[in-house]
Every structure is written in C-alpha cells, then in structure tokens.
C-alpha positions as CSV (number, residue, x, y, z in Angstrom):
1,X,0.0,0.0,0.0
2,X,3.0,2.3,0.1
3,X,3.0,5.2,-2.4
4,X,6.7,4.6,-3.3
5,X,6.9,2.9,-6.7
6,X,3.1,2.7,-7.0
7,X,2.1,2.0,-10.6
8,X,0.9,5.0,-12.6
9,X,-2.3,5.0,-14.6
10,X,-0.3,5.0,-17.8
11,X,1.5,1.8,-16.7
12,X,-1.7,0.1,-15.7
13,X,-3.5,1.0,-18.9
14,X,-0.5,0.3,-21.1
15,X,-0.9,-1.5,-24.4
16,X,2.3,-3.4,-23.7
17,X,1.1,-6.7,-22.1
18,X,4.3,-7.0,-20.1
19,X,4.0,-3.5,-18.6
20,X,0.3,-3.8,-17.9
21,X,0.7,-7.2,-16.2
22,X,3.7,-6.0,-14.0
23,X,1.7,-3.0,-12.8
24,X,-1.7,-4.6,-12.4
25,X,-3.4,-4.6,-9.0
26,X,-2.5,-7.8,-7.1
27,X,-3.4,-7.1,-3.4
28,X,-6.4,-8.7,-1.7
29,X,-7.7,-7.4,1.6
30,X,-9.8,-9.2,4.1
31,X,-11.1,-6.4,6.4
32,X,-13.0,-5.8,9.6
33,X,-14.5,-2.4,10.1
34,X,-12.2,-0.3,12.2
35,X,-14.6,-0.1,15.2
36,X,-15.1,-3.9,15.1
37,X,-11.5,-4.9,14.2
38,X,-10.4,-8.0,16.1
39,X,-6.9,-8.1,17.6
40,X,-5.6,-10.0,14.6
41,X,-7.0,-7.7,12.0
42,X,-6.3,-4.4,13.8
43,X,-2.8,-3.7,12.3
44,X,-3.9,-4.4,8.7
45,X,-7.1,-2.4,9.3
46,X,-5.2,0.6,10.6
47,X,-2.7,0.5,7.8
48,X,-5.6,0.4,5.2
49,X,-7.4,3.3,7.0
50,X,-4.2,5.4,6.6
51,X,-3.2,4.4,3.1
52,X,-6.6,4.0,1.3
53,X,-6.6,7.6,0.0
54,X,-3.1,7.4,-1.3
55,X,-1.7,6.4,-4.7
56,X,-0.7,3.0,-3.2
57,X,-4.4,2.0,-3.1
58,X,-4.3,1.3,-6.9
59,X,-2.6,-2.0,-5.9
60,X,-5.8,-3.3,-4.4
61,X,-7.4,-6.0,-6.6
62,X,-10.0,-7.3,-4.2
63,X,-11.7,-6.6,-0.9
64,X,-13.7,-8.9,1.4
65,X,-15.8,-7.0,4.0
66,X,-16.4,-9.4,6.9
67,X,-19.1,-7.4,8.7
68,X,-22.4,-5.7,7.8
69,X,-24.7,-3.8,10.0
70,X,-24.9,-0.8,7.8
71,X,-27.6,0.4,5.3
72,X,-24.8,1.3,2.9
73,X,-21.2,0.3,2.4
74,X,-20.3,3.9,1.3
75,X,-17.6,4.1,4.0
76,X,-16.1,0.9,2.7
77,X,-15.7,2.0,-0.9
78,X,-15.3,5.8,-0.6
79,X,-11.5,5.3,-1.0
80,X,-11.8,4.2,-4.6
81,X,-9.7,6.4,-6.9
82,X,-11.0,7.2,-10.3
83,X,-10.8,4.1,-12.5
84,X,-9.3,1.9,-9.9
85,X,-8.2,-1.6,-10.8
86,X,-10.6,-3.3,-8.3
87,X,-11.6,-6.7,-9.7
88,X,-13.7,-8.2,-7.0
89,X,-15.7,-7.0,-4.0
90,X,-17.2,-9.5,-1.5
91,X,-19.8,-7.6,0.6
92,X,-21.9,-10.6,1.5
93,X,-23.3,-9.0,4.6
94,X,-24.1,-5.6,3.0
95,X,-26.9,-4.3,0.9
96,X,-25.9,-2.2,-2.2
97,X,-27.9,0.9,-2.9
98,X,-28.3,2.4,-6.3
99,X,-25.7,5.1,-5.3
100,X,-23.2,2.4,-4.3
101,X,-23.6,0.6,-7.6
102,X,-23.2,4.0,-9.5
103,X,-20.0,4.6,-7.6
104,X,-18.7,1.2,-8.6
105,X,-19.6,1.9,-12.2
106,X,-17.6,5.2,-12.0
107,X,-14.6,4.2,-9.9
108,X,-14.3,0.4,-10.5
109,X,-15.2,-0.1,-14.1
110,X,-13.1,-3.3,-14.3
111,X,-15.0,-5.0,-11.5
112,X,-15.4,-8.7,-12.4
113,X,-16.8,-10.4,-9.3
114,X,-19.4,-8.9,-6.9
115,X,-21.2,-10.4,-3.9
116,X,-23.8,-8.6,-1.8
117,X,-26.7,-9.5,0.4
118,X,-29.1,-7.4,-1.7
119,X,-29.0,-4.9,-4.6
120,X,-31.7,-2.3,-4.6
121,X,-31.5,-1.6,-8.4
122,X,-30.7,-4.7,-10.3
123,X,-30.9,-3.0,-13.7
124,X,-28.0,-0.7,-12.7
125,X,-25.6,-3.7,-12.5
126,X,-25.7,-3.9,-16.3
127,X,-23.5,-0.8,-16.3
128,X,-20.6,-2.9,-14.9
129,X,-19.4,-3.9,-18.3
130,X,-16.7,-6.4,-17.1
131,X,-18.8,-8.1,-14.5
132,X,-18.8,-11.9,-15.0
133,X,-19.7,-13.2,-11.5
134,X,-22.6,-11.9,-9.4
135,X,-23.9,-13.4,-6.1
136,X,-26.9,-12.0,-4.4
137,X,-27.9,-13.5,-1.0
138,X,-31.4,-12.0,-0.6
139,X,-33.5,-11.7,-3.7
140,X,-37.0,-11.7,-2.2
141,X,-37.7,-8.1,-3.5
142,X,-36.3,-8.7,-7.0
143,X,-38.8,-7.8,-9.7
144,X,-39.1,-9.8,-13.0
145,X,-37.9,-6.8,-15.0
146,X,-34.7,-6.5,-12.9
147,X,-34.2,-10.2,-12.9
148,X,-34.5,-10.4,-16.7
149,X,-32.0,-7.6,-17.0
150,X,-29.4,-9.5,-15.0
151,X,-30.0,-12.9,-16.7
152,X,-29.4,-11.4,-20.1
153,X,-26.4,-9.2,-19.1
154,X,-23.9,-9.7,-21.9
155,X,-20.7,-10.0,-19.8
156,X,-22.2,-12.1,-17.0
157,X,-21.2,-15.8,-16.9
158,X,-21.8,-16.9,-13.3
159,X,-24.9,-16.0,-11.3
160,X,-26.0,-17.1,-7.8
161,X,-29.5,-16.0,-6.5
162,X,-30.7,-17.0,-3.0
163,X,-34.1,-16.4,-1.4
164,X,-35.8,-15.6,-4.7
165,X,-39.5,-15.8,-5.1
166,X,-40.4,-18.9,-7.2
167,X,-43.4,-17.1,-8.7
168,X,-41.3,-14.1,-9.8
169,X,-38.7,-16.4,-11.2
170,X,-41.3,-18.4,-13.2
171,X,-42.8,-15.2,-14.5
172,X,-39.4,-14.0,-15.7
173,X,-38.8,-17.4,-17.4
174,X,-42.1,-17.1,-19.2
175,X,-41.4,-13.6,-20.5
176,X,-37.9,-14.6,-21.7
177,X,-39.2,-17.7,-23.4
178,X,-41.9,-15.7,-25.2
179,X,-39.4,-13.1,-26.6
180,X,-36.9,-15.9,-27.3
181,X,-34.2,-14.2,-25.2
182,X,-31.0,-16.1,-24.5
183,X,-28.7,-15.8,-21.5
184,X,-24.9,-16.0,-21.8
185,X,-24.7,-17.7,-18.4
186,X,-22.5,-20.8,-18.0
187,X,-23.0,-21.2,-14.2
188,X,-26.4,-20.7,-12.5
189,X,-27.4,-21.3,-8.9
190,X,-31.0,-20.6,-7.8
191,X,-32.3,-21.0,-4.3
192,X,-36.0,-20.4,-3.9
193,X,-37.6,-18.8,-0.8
194,X,-41.1,-20.4,-1.1
195,X,-42.0,-23.2,1.3
196,X,-45.1,-24.4,-0.5
197,X,-43.2,-26.9,-2.5
198,X,-43.4,-25.1,-5.8
199,X,-40.3,-25.5,-8.0
200,X,-38.5,-23.1,-10.3
201,X,-39.2,-23.6,-14.0
202,X,-36.5,-23.5,-16.7
203,X,-36.3,-23.3,-20.5
204,X,-33.5,-24.9,-22.5
205,X,-33.7,-22.1,-25.1
206,X,-33.0,-19.4,-22.5
207,X,-29.9,-21.1,-21.1
208,X,-28.1,-22.8,-24.1
209,X,-24.6,-22.4,-22.6
210,X,-24.9,-23.8,-19.1
211,X,-22.1,-26.1,-17.9
212,X,-23.1,-25.8,-14.2
213,X,-26.6,-25.8,-12.7
214,X,-27.5,-25.8,-9.0
215,X,-31.2,-25.5,-8.0
216,X,-33.4,-26.4,-5.1
217,X,-35.0,-29.6,-6.0
218,X,-37.6,-31.9,-4.5
219,X,-37.0,-35.6,-4.1
220,X,-37.7,-37.6,-7.2
221,X,-38.3,-34.4,-9.2
222,X,-36.7,-34.8,-12.7
223,X,-38.3,-31.8,-14.3
224,X,-35.1,-29.8,-14.2
225,X,-33.2,-32.7,-15.8
226,X,-35.9,-33.1,-18.4
227,X,-35.5,-29.4,-19.5
228,X,-31.8,-28.7,-19.0
229,X,-29.8,-31.9,-19.0
230,X,-27.3,-31.7,-21.8
231,X,-23.9,-33.1,-23.0
232,X,-22.3,-29.8,-21.9
233,X,-23.2,-30.0,-18.2
234,X,-20.3,-30.6,-15.8
235,X,-22.1,-29.8,-12.5
236,X,-25.7,-30.8,-11.7
237,X,-27.8,-30.7,-8.6
238,X,-31.0,-32.6,-9.2
239,X,-32.4,-36.1,-9.8
240,X,-31.8,-37.5,-13.3
241,X,-32.6,-40.7,-15.2
242,X,-31.0,-43.0,-17.8
243,X,-32.4,-40.8,-20.6
244,X,-30.7,-37.7,-19.4
245,X,-27.3,-37.9,-21.1
246,X,-24.6,-35.9,-19.4
247,X,-21.3,-37.5,-20.4
248,X,-19.2,-34.6,-19.1
249,X,-20.7,-34.6,-15.6
250,X,-18.0,-34.4,-13.0
251,X,-19.6,-32.7,-10.0
252,X,-23.0,-33.5,-8.4
253,X,-24.7,-31.8,-5.5
254,X,-28.0,-32.5,-3.8
255,X,-29.8,-30.8,-0.9
256,X,-32.9,-32.9,-1.1
257,X,-34.0,-35.6,1.4
258,X,-33.9,-39.2,0.3
259,X,-36.5,-40.2,-2.3
260,X,-37.6,-43.3,-4.2
261,X,-35.0,-42.7,-6.9
262,X,-32.0,-41.8,-4.6
263,X,-30.4,-45.2,-4.9
264,X,-30.9,-45.3,-8.7
265,X,-29.2,-41.8,-9.0
266,X,-26.3,-43.0,-6.8
267,X,-25.7,-46.0,-9.0
268,X,-25.9,-43.8,-12.2
269,X,-23.3,-41.5,-10.7
270,X,-21.0,-44.5,-10.0
271,X,-21.5,-45.7,-13.6
272,X,-20.3,-42.5,-15.2
273,X,-17.1,-43.1,-17.2
274,X,-14.5,-40.9,-18.8
275,X,-12.6,-41.7,-22.0
276,X,-10.2,-44.0,-20.2
277,X,-13.1,-46.0,-18.7
278,X,-12.5,-44.8,-15.1
279,X,-15.3,-43.4,-13.0
280,X,-15.4,-39.7,-13.9
281,X,-17.3,-38.1,-11.0
282,X,-14.9,-35.8,-9.1
283,X,-17.2,-34.1,-6.6
284,X,-20.1,-35.5,-4.6
285,X,-21.9,-33.2,-2.1
286,X,-25.0,-34.4,-0.3
287,X,-26.9,-32.2,2.2
288,X,-29.2,-35.0,3.4
289,X,-29.6,-37.8,0.9
290,X,-27.5,-40.5,2.6
291,X,-29.2,-43.2,0.5
292,X,-27.7,-41.7,-2.7
293,X,-24.2,-41.5,-1.1
294,X,-24.4,-45.1,0.1
295,X,-25.5,-46.3,-3.4
296,X,-22.6,-44.4,-5.0
297,X,-19.9,-45.6,-2.7
298,X,-21.1,-49.2,-2.7
299,X,-21.0,-49.4,-6.5
300,X,-18.1,-47.2,-7.5
301,X,-15.0,-48.9,-8.9
302,X,-11.7,-48.8,-7.1
303,X,-10.1,-46.7,-9.9
304,X,-12.6,-43.8,-9.5
305,X,-11.7,-40.1,-9.8
306,X,-13.6,-38.8,-6.8
307,X,-11.7,-35.9,-5.3
308,X,-14.2,-34.2,-3.0
309,X,-16.7,-36.0,-0.8
310,X,-19.1,-33.9,1.4
311,X,-21.9,-35.7,3.4
312,X,-24.3,-33.9,5.7
313,X,-27.4,-35.2,7.5
314,X,-29.8,-33.6,10.0
315,X,-31.3,-36.9,11.0
316,X,-28.1,-38.9,11.9
317,X,-28.5,-41.2,9.0
318,X,-25.8,-43.9,8.7
319,X,-23.2,-44.6,6.1
320,X,-23.2,-48.3,5.5
321,X,-20.2,-50.6,6.1
322,X,-20.0,-51.4,2.4
323,X,-19.8,-47.6,1.6
324,X,-17.1,-47.1,4.2
325,X,-15.1,-49.9,2.5
326,X,-14.9,-48.0,-0.8
327,X,-11.5,-47.2,-2.2
328,X,-10.9,-43.4,-2.7
329,X,-7.4,-43.2,-4.4
330,X,-7.9,-39.6,-5.7
331,X,-9.8,-38.2,-2.7
332,X,-8.3,-34.8,-1.6
333,X,-11.0,-33.6,0.9
334,X,-13.6,-35.4,3.0
335,X,-16.2,-33.7,5.0
336,X,-18.8,-35.5,7.2
337,X,-21.4,-33.6,9.3
338,X,-24.2,-35.1,11.4
339,X,-23.9,-38.6,10.1
340,X,-23.5,-42.0,11.8
341,X,-20.9,-44.5,10.6
342,X,-22.0,-48.2,10.6
343,X,-21.0,-50.0,13.8
344,X,-20.0,-53.1,11.8
345,X,-17.6,-51.2,9.6
346,X,-14.0,-52.4,9.7
347,X,-12.3,-49.5,8.1
348,X,-12.7,-45.8,7.3
349,X,-12.5,-46.2,3.5
350,X,-9.4,-47.6,1.7
351,X,-6.6,-46.2,-0.4
352,X,-6.5,-42.6,1.0
353,X,-3.1,-41.9,-0.5
354,X,-4.1,-38.4,-1.8
355,X,-6.2,-37.3,1.1
356,X,-5.2,-33.8,2.3
357,X,-8.1,-32.6,4.5
358,X,-10.5,-34.6,6.7
359,X,-13.2,-32.9,8.7
360,X,-15.7,-34.7,11.0
361,X,-18.5,-32.7,12.7
362,X,-21.1,-34.3,15.0
363,X,-20.2,-37.8,13.6
364,X,-21.1,-40.8,15.7
365,X,-19.3,-44.1,15.4
366,X,-20.4,-46.6,18.0
367,X,-17.5,-49.0,17.9
368,X,-14.7,-49.6,20.4
369,X,-12.3,-50.8,17.7
370,X,-9.5,-48.3,17.2
371,X,-8.3,-50.3,14.1
372,X,-11.0,-48.7,12.0
373,X,-8.6,-45.8,11.5
374,X,-5.8,-47.9,10.0
375,X,-6.5,-46.6,6.5
376,X,-5.2,-43.2,7.7
377,X,-1.8,-44.8,8.0
378,X,-1.6,-44.6,4.2
379,X,-2.7,-40.9,4.0
380,X,0.8,-39.6,3.7
381,X,-0.5,-36.3,2.1
382,X,-2.9,-35.5,5.0
383,X,-2.4,-31.8,6.0
384,X,-5.6,-31.0,8.1
385,X,-7.5,-33.2,10.6
386,X,-10.6,-31.6,12.3
387,X,-12.9,-33.5,14.7
388,X,-15.6,-31.3,16.1
389,X,-18.4,-32.3,18.6
390,X,-17.9,-36.0,18.0
391,X,-18.6,-37.4,21.5
392,X,-18.9,-41.1,20.4
393,X,-16.0,-41.9,18.2
394,X,-12.9,-44.1,18.8
395,X,-9.5,-42.4,19.2
396,X,-6.7,-42.3,16.6
397,X,-3.7,-43.9,18.4
398,X,-0.1,-44.1,17.5
399,X,-0.3,-47.9,17.5
400,X,-2.9,-48.0,14.7
401,X,-1.7,-44.9,12.8
402,X,2.1,-44.3,13.3
403,X,2.5,-40.5,13.3
404,X,5.7,-40.8,11.2
405,X,3.4,-42.0,8.4
406,X,1.8,-38.5,8.2
407,X,4.8,-36.2,7.5
408,X,2.6,-33.4,6.3
409,X,-0.1,-33.2,9.0
410,X,0.2,-29.7,10.3
411,X,-3.2,-28.6,11.6
412,X,-5.2,-30.7,14.0
413,X,-8.5,-29.6,15.7
414,X,-10.2,-31.9,18.3
415,X,-13.0,-29.8,19.7
416,X,-15.7,-31.1,22.1
417,X,-14.6,-34.7,21.3
418,X,-13.3,-36.1,24.6
419,X,-13.3,-39.7,23.4
420,X,-10.5,-38.8,20.9
421,X,-8.2,-37.6,23.7
422,X,-8.8,-39.9,26.7
423,X,-6.1,-42.5,25.8
424,X,-2.4,-42.1,26.0
425,X,-2.1,-43.6,22.6
426,X,-4.1,-40.7,21.1
427,X,-1.7,-38.1,22.7
428,X,1.3,-40.2,21.6
429,X,-0.1,-39.9,18.1
430,X,-0.5,-36.1,18.3
431,X,2.8,-35.3,20.0
432,X,4.6,-37.7,17.6
433,X,3.5,-35.9,14.4
434,X,6.7,-34.6,12.8
435,X,5.1,-31.4,11.2
436,X,2.4,-30.5,13.8
437,X,2.3,-26.7,13.9
438,X,-1.3,-26.0,15.0
439,X,-3.3,-27.9,17.7
440,X,-6.7,-27.0,19.1
441,X,-8.3,-29.3,21.6
442,X,-11.0,-29.1,24.3
443,X,-9.6,-30.6,27.5
444,X,-10.3,-31.2,31.2
445,X,-8.0,-32.1,34.1
446,X,-8.1,-35.9,33.3
447,X,-7.3,-35.3,29.6
448,X,-4.5,-32.9,30.4
449,X,-3.0,-35.5,32.8
450,X,-3.0,-38.1,30.0
451,X,-1.3,-35.6,27.7
452,X,1.3,-35.0,30.4
453,X,2.2,-38.7,30.5
454,X,2.6,-38.8,26.8
455,X,4.7,-35.7,26.7
456,X,7.0,-37.1,29.5
457,X,8.0,-39.9,27.2
458,X,9.2,-37.6,24.5
459,X,12.9,-36.7,24.1
460,X,14.1,-33.7,26.1
461,X,13.8,-31.4,23.1
462,X,10.0,-31.7,23.2
463,X,7.7,-30.9,20.3
464,X,9.7,-28.4,18.3
465,X,7.3,-27.9,15.4
466,X,4.2,-26.7,17.3
467,X,3.7,-22.9,16.8
468,X,0.0,-22.6,17.9
469,X,-1.7,-24.2,20.9
470,X,-5.4,-23.5,21.7
471,X,-6.9,-25.4,24.6
472,X,-10.6,-25.0,25.2
473,X,-12.7,-26.2,28.1
474,X,-15.2,-29.0,28.2
475,X,-18.6,-28.1,29.8
476,X,-19.2,-29.2,33.4
477,X,-15.6,-30.6,33.7
478,X,-12.8,-29.8,36.1
479,X,-10.3,-27.3,34.6
480,X,-6.6,-28.4,34.2
481,X,-4.2,-27.6,37.0
482,X,-1.4,-25.1,36.7
483,X,1.2,-27.8,37.0
484,X,-0.3,-29.6,33.9
485,X,-0.1,-26.4,31.9
486,X,3.4,-25.8,33.1
487,X,4.6,-29.1,31.8
488,X,3.2,-28.4,28.4
489,X,4.9,-24.9,28.4
490,X,8.2,-26.5,29.2
491,X,8.0,-29.2,26.4
492,X,6.7,-26.9,23.6
493,X,9.7,-24.6,22.8
494,X,8.5,-23.2,19.5
495,X,5.2,-21.7,20.6
496,X,4.2,-18.4,19.0
497,X,0.4,-18.4,19.8
498,X,-0.9,-19.7,23.1
499,X,-4.7,-19.5,23.8
500,X,-6.0,-21.1,27.0
501,X,-9.7,-20.9,27.7
502,X,-9.9,-22.7,31.1
503,X,-7.4,-21.1,33.5
504,X,-9.4,-21.1,36.8
505,X,-6.8,-23.4,38.4
506,X,-3.7,-21.7,36.9
507,X,-1.6,-19.0,38.5
508,X,0.8,-16.6,36.8
509,X,3.8,-18.6,38.0
510,X,3.0,-21.3,35.4
511,X,3.8,-18.9,32.7
512,X,7.3,-18.6,34.0
513,X,8.0,-22.1,32.8
514,X,7.6,-21.3,29.1
515,X,10.6,-22.8,27.3
516,X,11.2,-19.7,25.1
517,X,8.8,-16.9,26.2
518,X,10.6,-14.4,23.9
519,X,9.1,-16.2,20.8
520,X,5.5,-15.7,21.9
521,X,3.4,-13.4,19.7
522,X,-0.1,-13.9,21.2
523,X,-1.3,-14.9,24.7
524,X,-4.9,-15.4,25.7
525,X,-5.9,-16.4,29.2
526,X,-9.7,-17.0,29.7
527,X,-11.6,-17.8,32.8
528,X,-8.8,-16.9,35.2
529,X,-9.5,-17.3,38.9
530,X,-11.2,-14.1,40.4
531,X,-8.6,-14.4,43.1
532,X,-5.8,-13.8,40.6
533,X,-4.4,-10.3,40.6
534,X,-3.2,-8.8,37.3
535,X,0.0,-7.4,39.0
536,X,0.9,-11.0,39.9
537,X,0.8,-12.0,36.2
538,X,2.6,-9.1,34.8
539,X,6.1,-10.1,36.0
540,X,5.9,-13.3,34.1
541,X,4.9,-11.4,30.9
542,X,8.0,-9.2,30.8
543,X,10.1,-12.0,29.2
544,X,7.7,-12.1,26.2
545,X,9.6,-9.4,24.3
546,X,8.0,-10.3,20.9
547,X,4.4,-10.2,22.3
548,X,1.9,-8.5,19.9
549,X,-1.5,-9.3,21.4
550,X,-2.6,-10.0,25.0
551,X,-6.0,-11.0,26.4
552,X,-6.7,-11.8,30.1
553,X,-10.2,-12.5,31.2
554,X,-11.5,-13.3,34.7
555,X,-8.9,-11.7,37.0
556,X,-9.9,-9.5,39.9
557,X,-11.0,-6.0,38.7
558,X,-8.6,-3.2,39.1
559,X,-9.2,0.6,39.3
560,X,-6.1,1.8,37.5
561,X,-4.5,0.3,34.5
562,X,-1.1,2.0,34.9
563,X,0.6,-0.6,37.1
564,X,-0.6,-3.2,34.7
565,X,0.3,-1.5,31.3
566,X,3.4,0.6,32.1
567,X,5.8,-2.3,32.6
568,X,4.6,-4.0,29.5
569,X,5.2,-0.8,27.5
570,X,8.9,-1.1,28.0
571,X,9.3,-4.9,28.0
572,X,7.1,-5.6,25.0
573,X,7.8,-2.9,22.4
574,X,5.7,-4.8,19.7
575,X,2.6,-5.1,21.9
576,X,-0.3,-3.3,20.2
577,X,-3.5,-4.6,21.8
578,X,-4.4,-5.6,25.3
579,X,-7.9,-6.9,26.3
580,X,-8.7,-7.0,30.0
581,X,-12.0,-8.2,31.5
582,X,-13.5,-7.2,33.8
583,X,-12.6,-3.7,32.4
584,X,-10.5,-1.3,34.4
585,X,-13.0,0.9,36.3
586,X,-11.4,4.3,35.7
587,X,-9.5,6.1,33.0
588,X,-9.5,6.2,29.2
589,X,-5.7,6.5,28.7
590,X,-2.4,5.5,30.3
591,X,0.6,7.8,30.2
592,X,4.1,6.4,30.6
593,X,7.4,8.3,31.0
594,X,9.4,8.4,27.8
595,X,12.8,6.8,27.9
596,X,14.6,9.8,26.5
597,X,13.5,12.8,28.6
598,X,11.3,11.2,31.3
599,X,8.2,13.2,30.3
600,X,5.0,11.3,30.3
601,X,3.3,10.6,27.0
602,X,0.0,8.8,26.2
603,X,0.7,5.2,25.2
604,X,-2.5,3.3,25.7
605,X,-6.1,4.4,25.1
606,X,-9.6,2.8,25.1
607,X,-12.8,4.2,23.7
608,X,-15.0,4.1,26.8
609,X,-14.7,3.1,30.4
610,X,-17.0,0.2,29.8
611,X,-14.6,-1.4,27.3
612,X,-11.6,-3.6,28.1
613,X,-9.8,-3.2,24.8
614,X,-6.7,-1.0,25.0
615,X,-4.8,0.1,21.9
616,X,-1.3,1.4,21.8
617,X,-1.5,4.9,20.3
618,X,2.2,5.8,20.5
619,X,3.2,3.8,17.4
620,X,4.1,5.6,14.2
621,X,1.1,4.0,12.5
622,X,-1.3,5.1,15.2
623,X,0.1,8.6,15.4
624,X,-0.2,8.9,11.6
625,X,-3.8,7.9,11.7
626,X,-4.5,10.4,14.5
627,X,-2.8,13.1,12.5
628,X,-4.9,12.3,9.5
629,X,-8.2,12.3,11.5
630,X,-7.3,15.7,13.0
631,X,-6.4,17.1,9.6
632,X,-9.8,15.9,8.3
633,X,-11.7,17.7,11.0
C-alpha cells in the first residue's frame, strides 16, 4: 500500500502486455470495520485506514468485508480512486444501494466479481461492463424486470441467487421464453424462498450455454433434468434418469432428502465413465440424501476419480459398512457432518493416498475398535484433521496410525470430542506428528493429565514444530491444574500463539516455565480465577519481548491500568492490543514516562470506560492515523 513505486495510470493502462501485467493490481484485503476490528485484524485495518486515499491504493485488486450492519457500504468504498483496478468485491453482509452501484460503475469499471446481500437496483448492474460473476444473498424483492436484465447481461457468466420468489422467477422465465431471449450464463445457482413446495421452471432455449446448474429440487423431481440436462453439463444438482445424457458430468450436489430414486441416481453416478473407462465423478456433495451417497460408494469402482466428498445429515442417517469400505485413491478432501458410521464397519475407507483434508463434525461411530482408522496410516498427504463435537468416536492412536506415516499433517483440531483424547495412545499420536504446527483441543483435568504422561515420554527437546496451541474447556468438567499447563509450556519450545480458555486453576507462575517466552506473539488467558491479581501475572509477561496481542479475562477487577500496562510498555515494544476483562474501572488512557526525557506521553487508550480493549496509540502508524483524523476535521 506504500506510495513509493506505486504504478501509474499510464502503466496500468499500457498497451504493452508485459508492462500492464507487471503494474496490475494484485493485493487482496480481508477487512474488519475499524470499530469492530479484532486483535488479529487491527494492524492491517489501521494501515488500510491510513493508506486507502493514497496512490498506493491502486494496488488493491479485491476486498472482502467481513461485517455488515450498515444500510450502505459507502464508507467501505469511498476510497476508490477514479478508474481503480478493483476486480472483486465481497460484501456478502451488506446491501448495495443504487448510489453504491453507481460509484462502482464510475470508480471500479473493471469489476469482475461482486457479492452482496441485496442490490436495490438490479438493472444498474448492467453498467458494470466487465462483471462476469454476481452473487446476491437475498432476492425476495427482485422484480421480474430487474431479474430479466441480470439474466441477459452480456458480460455475466456466473450467477447465484438466493431467497428468490419462485413465482417471480417463473414469471421471468415465461417472458424470456416468449421473446426468445437467451442468456450467456455458463453457471447458474438458484435458491427459492417459497415453502409451498413449488419448484422453479427453466427453459432450455433461455440457457443454451450452461455447464453448471444448482437449483433447489424436490426428491424424485426430474423436471429440471428433463429441461436442462445436456452433454455440456459438468455440474448438476437434481435427480436424473438414464435418458438424461450428461457424459461430461464431474460434479454432483443434492440438498434434497432421500427419495424413491435416490439409490438409482447414486448408481448412475457411480456408472459415469471418462474416455479411459474410469469413474469420472470428481465431486459428490449431499446435504441430506445418505441413500444416494451409500449407493454411489457401494457401486463405484476402485479406480474412481472422486476428489471431494461432502456428506451432511440432520437426522443422523448412517453410512453403510459397504460404503465405508470403498477405495478413494484420488480423494483430496472429505467432509462429514451429522452422520453416523456403521458400527459393523471395519475401516474408514481404503486407499487414501491423496487425502489432504479430513473434517468430521457431529459424527457418531459406536465402535470400540481403534483399528478402523488404520486406513489413515496410508494418508501420507494429509495436512488437516478436524474432529468437532464427536462425542462417540474411537480415538486415533499411535499404535494404529504411526505418526511418522503422516509427515505433512500440520493442523489438528479436536473440539468437544473427549473420546478422541482420553487415551495415552491418542496423545502419543499427536505429539509424535513430525510437522504438527497447529493444535486446538478441548480438555479437562483428566485429559491434560493423560497428555502430560505422553509428553513425558518424548525426548528432552519436546515438540519443536508446534507454533500454535489452543486449549478450550469441556462443559461441566474440572479445569486443568497449573502444573499440567506448566509441563506443556516447558516441552513446547516453539510456541508463537498460546490461547488457554480454562485457566481457573492456573496461576501466573505457570507462565514462568515457558521454554522460550521471547518467541510468543499472542497470549490469551480466559476464565482466570477471580482471586488472581493482574499485577501478579505481569512479572511473568516481561520476558515475552515479541508479544503482539494479550488478552486476560476473569482476573480481579482493578481501578487503574497504569501498574498493569506501564511495565509491558517497556518490556514488550511490539505489543499493540491488550484486552482486560473485567474492564479497568477508571480512566481512558495510560501515560508512561518516555525513555529519552522522562516526560509522560500517552501510550494506551480505550474508547469508553466500559470497554476492556486497550490500543497502543504511540506507534508511528497510530500517530499517523490520529494526525490524518485531525487534519480531516
């Protein structure tokens, strides 16, 4: 965002492809609003607030606005210089007014991708001549005229509409069919808002170029396939039969509940073949039709091409033992939510050599046999393992899955799944992972004691790869003791981020046992004992010379923040944000004597006395922002 060497308009609009490409915008920003900025986003948000009106802003290619809550996003896009190079804007939680769209037309004429919760004037979007992707999250007020204008927009190729009135959609389809209009869309997603069971109507003549179609469908309803199934389709999301030829189909999604043709559709998907004779389906996503998934997995050949498998159920339906025995040699990502796994299954799939991400949420597997996870021993490419809210599931142990077999597994999350952590073998598996850098787990005193026993068996160097440790608390369980935390601190010498959410039995002295406190960047202590005094914790923080963010919740309330913040000002020069709860009762700022002349200067400030978030205002960046605000007034 620096103005130095920022590309000029002439360079960005050059006819020389090499010059234009070298100077084109290439920076993407994921922003919180300044008043809601979290501790992690604050530095980036402050820098953007300072530089967005400078020439350096022409480097911005895309912006993702995380929060809504405003009638307009004027403040979020008022920085736009004339003819900026902004290509995509994700304002999913914001509604765009006609004025907002007009500003984008004027200042972001090259916009290609736009996401918003609603757009007040759909016809105005046609003025964005380069727009090829449009996603609108709330379309209940869209009129047929505006809808027809969007559907026939010359540059638009991908369109997603949610919450649209089925009656208005069908009216629009009728009008377009009568006038024989055609849409250039290649990807269309339509989610209706009606609950009466009516379905959206389509016309093949209106959409001759579709390669991807996602619509809300009813079980056993083949009307969409009857109208739009074609040899061009690569993604489809509705029931289809033997007469609906889609030889290029590679991706299938369904949000319907099981119907009478679910198993037939599953078998048809398994029978799809590419030019080499291998099963061609690459993506299977089911939001409730477990019968379809079972039929597919039970019938698919071992040389299949499935790369992404996502299964979700709200009824706890079960994947069969035969389905869980399927070979998935090309699978890269598996997601399972709210499903049960057959108790008589002997393995969790086979041939997972390409698996990189495995996510289990509210999955139940009523079996005591840990050997069902043996297939993960072959998943040498696994990078992410997430188990969330799975109370009834056997643990993954080092005996069944040797941790050295997973050299790339860096991120592990075991949240609200105590069964995964209650055995020493499970912790031996975790602490033995050679590349583990992020671990999040929900623990209690018993689980932490088990972890301590596994840690004690490691070499004296401990776990040298772990950078981030987040330990949450289990409901209605005893919190870990300070001694158990201390052992972990001593055996984890590479920690940069430490977040502890159950500290009621921990005292500040435990922090003194951190192996290398100077490496720590973020420290979060939640549910501290009300008997703990902040001044007792501060001496143990002074060794954390690289600390950037600090949050301490639950300590005894204090009236003055100066004894708390002043020592940290000198010892932790990079510290920018401190969150204290309960909030300090008095004062909006803290002044600390300067090192050079001894005169006090304001270093820390908060907005109101009821807030516990303190920001360092003496940094060059903060001072520059204050100077800009004063100049603006």
